[in-house]
N, C-alpha and C positions, 0 to 999 in steps of 0.2 A: 504493500500500500504506500501511496505517496505521503510523505510527512507534510503536514499542514500546520500552520500557525493559526491562531484564532482570527476571525474576520475583522474584529475591531482594530487590533494593532496593525494589521496589514493595511486596512483602509486609511488609518492615520498616517502610516509611513508613506503611502502613495500620495496622499494629499500634501504631506510635507515636501516630498521631492518635487512635485509639480509646482507648488508655490515657490520653492527655492529656485527652480529654473525660471519661472516668470519674474521673480525678483531680480535675478541676475541680468535679465534683459532690460527691465524697466527702471531699476534703481537709479541708473545714471540720469534719468530725467529729473531727479530731485536736485541735481546740481546744474540744471539748465540755466538758472539765474544765480551766479556766484554771489557770495556774501561780499560785503565791503572789504576792500583790500587792507591788509595789515600795513602798519607803518613801513615805509621804504619799499613797499611792493607795488610794482607796476604791472597792469594787465592790459593787453592790447587786443580788443575784439574787432578791430578794423585796421586796414592797411591800404596803402596805394599799390596798385597792381599794374604790371606792364609785361608784355611778351618780348623776349630778346634772347637769341642764342649765343650772344657774344659773352666774353669773360668779364665785361664791364656793363654796368646798368645802362639801359637806353636813356637817351636825352629827353625823349618825349613819349607820348602815348600812355601816360599814367592815368589811372582812374581808381576811384574808391572801391574797395572790396571788403565785404564783411568776412570775419574769421569766426569759425573755421570755414575754409574754402575747399569744396570738393569739385575737382575738375570734371568728373563724370556728370555733374549736374550743371555747373556754372560755365564750363568751358569745354564743351563736348568734343570739339575738333582739335583740341590742344593736346599734343603728346610730346612736346619738345621741352624748352626751358622758359621759365617765367621768373619775374622778380617781384618781391614784396618789399615795401619800404615803410618804415615806421619812424616818425619824427617826434621827439618828446623833449621837454625842458626839465632841468634840475636846478634847484635853487643853489645847490653847492655840490661839490664833488663828494661822493660817499666816503665815509671814514673806514669802511671795510669792503672786502671783496663781496660781490653779489653773484647770483647764479641766474643763468638764462635757462628756463625750463620750457620745453616744447613737447607736449604730450604725444603728438602724432605728426609725422611728416612722411610723404611718399613722393617719389621713391628715393631720391637723393637730394640733399640740401647742403648748401654752404652758408654759414652765418658770418656777418661782418658787423662790427660795432665801431662806428666812427672811422671806417676805412681799414681797420685791423681784422684780418681773417681769424675767426675763433676756432675753426676746425680745419687746419691746413692739410690734414691727412686725407680728406675726402677726395674721391675720384669720380668724375662724371663719365658716363658711357658715350664714347664717340660714335658717330654714325657707322654702323656695321662693324664696330670694334668690340673688344672684350668688355665684359660686364664691369661696371664701376661699383662704387659703394652702394650697398642696399640698406636703407635705413628705415624701411617700412616696419611698423610694430616695434620700433626701438625708441623709447622716449629719450629725448635729448636733454642732457644735464651738462651745461657748459659753465665753467667757472669764469667769472668776469673780474679781473683785477681792478681795484679802485682807480688805478691810473688810466684805464681806458675811457673813463667817463669824463665829461666836461661840465663845468658849471655853466649852465645856459643850454644851448641847443645841442641835441645829440641825435644820431641817426643809426638805426638798426636796419640792415639789409639782409634779405634772405633770398638766395638764388636756388630755385627748385627745378629739378628735372623729373618729368612725369614718365608714365609708362603707356605704350599703345593699347594695353589691355585694361589695366585698372585705372589709368589716368594718373593724376597727381593730387596732392592734398596738403594742407597746412592748417594746423590747429591754431587756437589763440596763443599768443606769446606772453610769457610771464617772466618778470625780472624781480628778484627780491633776495632776502637773506636765505641761506641754505636751510636754517632751522624752520623757516616759514614754509618753504616749498617742498621739504623733504617728504612729508606725508603724501602729498599729491603725486610726487614722483614715484614713491613706493607703490602706490595703487596701480601705477602703470608698469613699473619695473618688475614687480614680483610675478604677476600673471603672464607677462609677455617676455620675460627673460629668465627669471630664477626658476619658475615652475617648468618651463620648457627644457631648461638645462637638466633639472632633476629627472624629468620624464625621459629625456634622451638617454641618460645613463641607465635608467631602469629598463627602458625598451631594449637597448643594446645587450644588457646583461641577460634579460629574459630571452631574447632571440638566441643567444649562444647556448644557454641551458636547454631551451626547448628544441633547438636543432640537435643537440646530443641525445635528447629523449626520443625525438623522431627517428634518429639514425638506428636506434634499438627497437623502437615500436613503430613500425611502418603502418599506421592507421590513418584514414582520411582526416579525422578530427585533429590529430597532431600535425599533419602536414598543413592543414588549413591555418592552424594557429601559428605555425612557424612562418608561413607566407605573410600573414597579416602583420606579425611583429616585425618582420624584415622590411616590408614596404613602409610601415609606419616609422621605423627607425630611419630609413632613407629620406623620407619626406621631412622629418624633423631635423635631420642633418642639413638638408637644403634650407631650412628655416633658420637654424642657429648659425650656420656657416654659409651665408648667402652670396658669396663672391667667388664662385668657381671660375676658372680661366676659359670661359666660353662666351659666345655672344648672347645677347638678350633673347634673340629668337630661338636659339638652341635650348636655352634654359627654360623658356616658357613651354616649348614643345615637350621637353623631357618631363617637366613637372606636370603637364596635363596628362601624359600617358601614365606616369606614376600615380597620380591622384585617382584616375579611373580604376587602375588595378588595385589600389589600396581600398577604395570603396567597395569593389567587388569582394575582396578578401574579408574585410571587416564586417560588412553587412551580412555576408554569407555565414561568417562565424557566429554572429549574433543569432541568426536563424537556427544554426545547428545547436547552439547552447540552449536556446529557448524551448526546443521541442514543440514549436508552435504547430497548430493545426492548419496553418496556411500553407498547404503543400504546394501550392502554385507559386509561392514566393520565389524559389530559386529560378524558375523558368523566366519570370518577369525580370529578375535581377540579371540573368544571363543575356536576355534579349536587349534590355534597355542599355546596360553598360557595354555590351558588345557593339551596339549601334553607336554609342558615344565614342568608343575606341576606334571604330572604323572611320567615323567622321573626322576625328582628330588626326588619324594617320593620313587620310586623304588631303586634309588641309596642309599637313606637313609636306606631303609628296608634291602637291601642285602649287605650293607657295601662296596659299590664299591669305587673306588679311588675318593677322594674329588676333585681333579683337573678336573674331568669330569663334575663337576657342571657348569663350565663355558660354556660347550656345551649346557647344559639344559637352560641356560639364553640367548643363542644366538638368538632364535626367538623373544624374547622381544626387543632386539636391532634393529632387522630388522623391527619390528612393529613400533618402535619409528620413524624410518626413513619414513615408510609408512604414519604414522600419520602426520608428518611434510609436506609431499607432499600433503596429503589430505587437510590439513588446508590452505596451500598456494593456492591450486586450489579453495577452497571455498572462500578465501579472494579475489582472482582475479575475481571470478564470482559475489560475493555480493558487494564488495567495500564499506563496512560499517566499522565504527571504531571498532566494536566488532570483525569483521572478521580479520582485519589487526592486531589488538592487540593480539588476540589469536594465529594467525599464527606466528607473530614475536616472541612472548614469547616461543612458542614451538620450533622454530628454534634455539633460544638462549639456551634453555634447552638441546636440542640435541647436540649443539655445544660443550658442556662440555664433553659429551661422545666421540665425534669425536676427541677433543683435546687429551683426555686420550689415545685413540687408536693410534693416530699419535705419541704420546710421547713414548708409549711402542714399536712402530715400529721404533723408532729413526728417524722419518721423521722431526719432529720439536723438539726443546728443551723444557724442563719443566720450564725454566726460562722465565720471572721473576715471573710469577704467573700461577696458575691453576684456572679456573673459576668454577669448580665443588667443592662443591655443591651449591655455591652462584648462579649458573645459574638457580636454581629452583625458586628464589625469584620473577622474573618478571612473570613467569607462575602462581605462587600462587596468586599474586596481580590481574592478569587478571581474573583468575577463580573466585576469590572472587567478583570482580566487576560484572562479568557475573551472578554469583549466586544472588547477591543483586538485579541486574536488573531483573532477572527472578522472584525473590521473590516479588519485588515491583509490577511487572506486575500482578502476581497472586493476590496480595492483592487488587489492583485496580479492577481486574476482579471480585473478590469476593464482593467488595463494590458495583460495578455496578449490580451484580447479586442480592445482598441484596436489593438494591433500586428497581430493577425490581420486586422482590418478594413482596415488600411492596406495590408497585403500583398495582400489580395484585390482592393482597388481598383487597386493597381499592375498586378496580373495582368489585370484587366478592361481597363484603358487599353491595355496592351500588346496584348491580344487584339483590341480595337477597331481599333487602329492597324494591326495586322498584316492583319486580314481586310478592312478597308475601305480606308484610305488607302494602306497598303502594297501591296495587290493592284492598285490603280489606278495607282500610280507604276510598278510593275513592267510593267504593260500599256503605259503610256506609253513606258517605256524600250525595250521590244521594238518598238513601232511606230516609234520614232525610228531604230532600227537597220535597219529595212526600207526599201530604196530606193523601193519603190512606195507607201509610206505617206504620207498627206497630212498637212500641218502642222495642219490643222483637227482631225483625229482625235487627234493627239498633244495638242493644246491642250485638247480636251474632257476627256481623261482626267486631265490635270494639274488642270484646273478642278474635276473631280469629287473629286479627292484633296484639294484645298484646301477644298472645301465640307465634306468629311467631317472634316477637321481642325478646321474652325470649329465643327462640330456637337459634336465631342468637348470642345472648350474651353468651349463654351456650357453643356454639361451639367455640367461641373465647377464652373461659376459659379452653380449652382442655390442659391437662398437662400429660406428660409421656405416651402419646398414650393410655389413659384409657377412654373407652367409657362408662363403667358402671356408674361412677358418673354422667354423663350427662343424662343417662336414668333414674337414681334415681331422679334427679331434675325434670324431666318430670312427673314421678309418683307422686312426692310430690305436684306438682301444680294441677294435674288432679284429684287426689283421693278425695279432699274435694268437688269438683263439682259433681263427680259421686255419692258421698254419699248423697248429697242434693237431687239428682234425684232418690235415692233408688237403685242404681246399685252397686253391690259388685265387687271389683277389687282384684284379686289374682295375686301376682307378684312373680314369681319363677326365681331365678338366679342359673345357674349351671356353671360348668367350661367353660370358653370361650377360644378360641384359641388365639394365639399371633396376636395382631393387629398392627404389625410393618408397618409403612407407613401411619398410620391413621393421617389425616390432619383435620384442622377445617372444610374444605369444605366437606370432606367425612363424618365426624361426623354429620354435619348438614343434609346431605342427609339421613342418617339413622334415625335421630330424626324426620325428616319430614315424612318419610314413616310410622314410628310407630304412630306418631301423627295423620296422615291421616286415618290409619286403625282404631284407637280408635274413632276418630270423626265420621267415617262412621258407626261404630257399635252403637255409641251413638245417632246419628241423624236418621238413617234409619232402624236399625235392631230391635228396641224396645226390646233390650236385658235387662236382669236383672242381669246377671253375665258375667264378663269379666275376662279372664285368659291370662296373658302375661308370656311367658316362654322364657328366654334368655339363650342360651347355645351353643352347637356346633353340627354340623351334619357332621361327618367325621372330616376333618380338617378345615371346613368352619364355619363361624359365622352363627348362626341360631336364628331368633327371630320369635316366633309364637304368633299371637294375635287371641284368640278364644272367641266367644260369643255364647249365647244360644238364639239368636234372630230368626227372621222369615226367614233369608237367603235372597238371591237375585240371579238374573240371571247374571253370570259373563260376558256373551256376550253383555249385555246392557251397554251402555256408558252414563255416566252422563255428564251434561254440565259443562263447566268451566275448564275442564282438571284437576279437583281435586279428581277424583275417582280412579278406578283401573288403568286406562291408565296412569294417572300422577304418581302413585306409581311405575308402571313398567318402565316408562321412567327414573325415578330417580334411580331405582335399576340397570338399564342397564348402566347408567353413573358411578355407583359404581363398575361395573364389575360383578354384581350379578343378581339375578332374584327374582320376586315376583310371588307366586302361590296362588290360591284361591281354597279352598275345601268347597263346600256347602253340608252339611249332609242332608240326606233324612228325618231324624227325627227332623231336625231343627238346626239352628246354622251354623256358618261360621268360618273357620280357614284361616287366611291370614298369609302366611309364607314368610319371607325374608331370603334369603341365599346369603352370600357374600363369595367367595373363598378367601383363605389366600393370602395376598400380593396385592390383586386387588384394595384395597382402595387408594394406592398411585397413581393409574392411574387417579384419579380425580383432581390431583393438577393443579392449574391454570385454571380450567374450572368451569363454573357456576353449582351449584347444581340443 
């Protein structure tokens, strides 16, 4: 039965997670109208704006622009370089260093105060050249020495380079003491830099460990988990180390393909873990993201506009919303901690995308923080917990299966000893108690019991699915006895087929059939020559035991079930057959044939 928690705590947990996700999206609206600035703090919610691709600000074309400024909405056709200028007056030069805090800038920005470049290490992307500094989602914290300010007029310039896909953006500009702006900076820095760094390390470690587990346990769920962790690690590497030596076009194309593959792996993993009744979901996932990947590759191959890649990624966003609905439905139906945790983590993860969309649409402000990509941390932790839970369950099941196999093997050995050696020893004991019984008859039964015991021991010594060493041991024990009786034994071994699936039980069955055929020839045929040929017949294992004795009638059944009928029953349990050919000139050939792969069918059944 499925373990369930009570409905009331589950419903409360679900409501909490949903309200948390909603709060993470809408809480920034509370900061839409900032409070009055602290002493010595300057906040600029407007600037002069002009377009210019040169390294120096343009002489004209300036116009007023409210901040934050999103190019995707306010300057749709702009994907080059633009300038922002802010002029302000100070009564006197500050007595201490101040800080310039910019919560969000995209994609690359250079800051100048009174003609001095504040971040000279920044690199802009030349047309068709290697990628420059990527500053998106990196809050800027620039220390301004007091000597850079002037008593009177001051000028702050920002040179921004946008992106052909996402455009450009610049948030409001704030100047003030470090202790005044630190909290606002941390609200950006922690979710957008610290948490991604922690998540990157955790993802990389998890990927390596999971890869080792998958190498040992080749199951689909482990492979899917490894793929999701690997793609997630790669994407986060591109986020945290965003300046590879490639062009912007190559980076955008690679990131688009990686993102589509990552969504396929992660959303599919969520479906696998959820055990959802939406059995059609994987097909929708494959078709939608397969179409997205095809469209992205066609755009890359034919050099279409890069901004069209956003349309190729749109089905992935819709599938994320569908996944959130699916997991919430599963959580409401199951009401287990696993269900609520996965559904809540997925809703929080999707809320980061929802917040970004609402910010771009100017429905909510980008202040004071953005939860992406920190929104992926809860989902990662839940997925790891579910993966460990699944792995623990599999290990427990494997342990139970191993214990069951050991128990079955013990029962098989007991059954073999009871029906074979035990029956022969009982017969020998009864003969020994009869006054008229001969010592030879008692000795033969004891010898048969010892042979049966040796066969059982040999079958347990099976290694690497090799039958020939066990048959060689049988020959080694029988040949001296046959030599004492004046019987010649010829043993021929040819190429044998693959015996994959050979178990101790099936090996014991083969040994007993060969032993029974040799004993019959020894006791009843009055033979002087025995020939054993081990090889193949087609793809099947073939063992022929031939003698030059007097022959017998195959239709006649011997008592005790130790004759032809017993051999045929054993062969049938092996999935093979035993045939007998009696020659007119004298002699008998007993042939055992076992088709390939049929020996595994004997597992957990008595020989």
